[in-house]
C-alpha positions in Angstrom: 58.5 20.0 -0.5 57.7 20.7 3.1 54.0 21.4 3.3 54.2 23.6 6.4 56.8 25.8 4.8 54.7 26.1 1.6 51.7 27.1 3.7 53.7 29.8 5.5 55.0 31.2 2.2 51.5 31.4 0.8 50.2 33.1 3.9 53.0 35.7 3.8 52.3 36.7 0.3 48.5 36.6 0.5 46.3 39.6 0.3 44.2 40.8 3.2 41.3 38.6 4.2 37.9 39.5 2.9 35.0 40.2 5.3 33.7 37.4 7.5 30.7 37.0 5.1 32.9 35.9 2.2 36.2 34.0 2.4 38.2 33.7 -0.8 40.6 30.9 -1.3 42.2 32.7 -4.2 42.0 32.5 -8.0 41.8 28.9 -9.1 42.5 29.7 -12.8 41.6 32.2 -15.4 38.9 30.8 -17.7 39.2 31.5 -21.5 36.6 34.0 -22.8 33.3 32.5 -23.4 33.8 29.5 -21.1 31.2 29.2 -18.4 33.4 28.5 -15.3 33.9 30.1 -12.0 37.3 31.7 -11.8 37.4 32.4 -8.1 36.8 29.8 -5.4 34.6 31.8 -2.9 33.0 30.5 0.2 29.9 32.3 1.5 30.0 31.6 5.2 26.6 33.0 6.1 24.9 31.0 3.2 26.7 27.8 4.4 25.6 28.4 8.0 22.0 28.9 6.9 22.1 25.8 4.7 23.6 23.7 7.5 21.0 24.9 10.0 18.2 23.6 7.8 19.6 20.2 7.3 18.0 17.3 9.1 20.2 15.2 11.4 22.2 12.3 9.9 19.7 9.7 11.0 16.9 11.4 9.2 19.0 11.8 6.1 19.9 8.1 6.2 16.2 7.2 6.4 15.3 9.4 3.4 18.2 7.8 1.5 16.9 4.3 2.3 13.4 5.3 1.3 14.5 6.7 -2.0 16.6 3.6 -2.6 13.4 1.6 -2.4 12.0 3.6 -5.2 15.2 3.3 -7.3 14.5 -0.2 -8.4 12.2 -0.5 -11.4 10.6 -3.8 -10.2 9.8 -2.4 -6.8 8.5 0.9 -8.3 6.2 -0.9 -10.7 4.8 -3.0 -7.9 4.2 0.1 -5.7 2.6 1.9 -8.6 0.3 -1.1 -9.3 -0.9 -0.9 -5.7 -2.0 2.7 -5.9 -5.6 3.2 -5.0 -8.2 4.0 -7.6 -9.7 6.5 -5.2 -8.6 7.8 -1.8 -10.4 5.1 0.2 -9.9 1.9 -1.7 -6.4 0.3 -1.6 -6.1 -2.5 -4.1 -4.6 -5.7 -2.9 -2.5 -8.0 -5.2 -0.8 -11.3 -4.5 2.7 -12.2 -5.4 1.5 -13.9 -8.6 -0.4 -10.8 -9.7 2.5 -8.4 -8.9 5.0 -10.7 -10.7 3.0 -10.3 -13.9 2.6 -6.6 -13.5 6.3 -6.1 -12.8 7.4 -8.6 -15.5 9.5 -10.5 -12.9 9.7 -14.0 -11.6 7.6 -14.8 -8.5 10.8 -15.4 -6.6 12.2 -12.0 -7.4 8.8 -10.4 -6.7 8.6 -12.1 -3.3 12.1 -10.9 -2.4 11.3 -7.3 -3.5 8.0 -7.4 -1.5 10.0 -8.5 1.6 12.2 -5.4 1.1 9.2 -3.1 0.7 7.5 -4.6 3.8 10.7 -4.1 5.8 10.9 -0.5 4.6 7.3 0.0 5.7 5.9 0.9 2.3 3.5 -2.1 1.9 1.5 -4.2 4.3 0.5 -7.9 3.9 -2.8 -9.7 4.7 -2.9 -13.4 4.6 -6.1 -15.2 3.3 -5.6 -18.9 3.6 -2.5 -19.8 1.5 -2.5 -16.5 -0.3 -0.9 -13.3 0.9 -2.2 -10.0 -0.4 -0.2 -6.8 -0.4 -1.3 -3.2 -0.4 0.3 0.2 0.1 0.7 1.1 3.8 -1.1 4.4 3.9 -2.0 7.7 2.2 1.5 9.0 2.8 3.0 6.2 0.7 0.4 7.0 -2.0 1.3 10.7 -1.9 5.0 9.9 -2.1 4.4 8.0 -5.4 2.1 10.7 -6.8 4.8 13.3 -5.9 7.5 11.2 -7.6 5.4 11.0 -10.8 4.8 14.8 -10.7 8.5 15.6 -10.2 9.3 13.3 -13.1 6.8 15.0 -15.4 7.1 18.7 -14.4 9.7 19.6 -17.0 7.5 18.1 -19.7 4.4 19.8 -18.5 6.2 23.2 -18.5 7.0 22.6 -22.2 3.6 21.1 -23.1 0.7 21.8 -20.7 -1.4 19.1 -22.5 0.8 16.5 -20.8 -1.1 15.5 -17.7 -0.6 13.1 -14.9 -2.7 9.9 -15.0 -5.8 10.0 -12.9 -4.4 7.3 -10.5 
């Protein structure tokens, strides 16, 4: 079938266009009663324009994706959580050997993951003789981890308020 002739045929039989606020692409199907499905494909142009206007640029989106990817690995996340400060001023420092035990990973894997975390700017290193110690970069990194834990727990807290975040 020729696509252009099909488009022309659909346009000739279509109903008048809705207002510029809402553009309908027609009925996609009729849902059986009781089925929770949208039966009309509707595009809300103003809502789309507003949503697009609030989006950061592609570079910023890419950076956030890369940051969240760093948190998506359980070994890296355990290491980051182990480096959280006890209080707001004292950042604990752990070496590769310590972090390997905490994360339950080999020293080689831990070292590799730490390199990725350093490249991402989430941890900093301090060399003391032959030993390198790692700590979280700053308070923003600490806040990011605290927020991630809060987001993970919020549905549980809504159900049972006695569930609290750990002090650290």
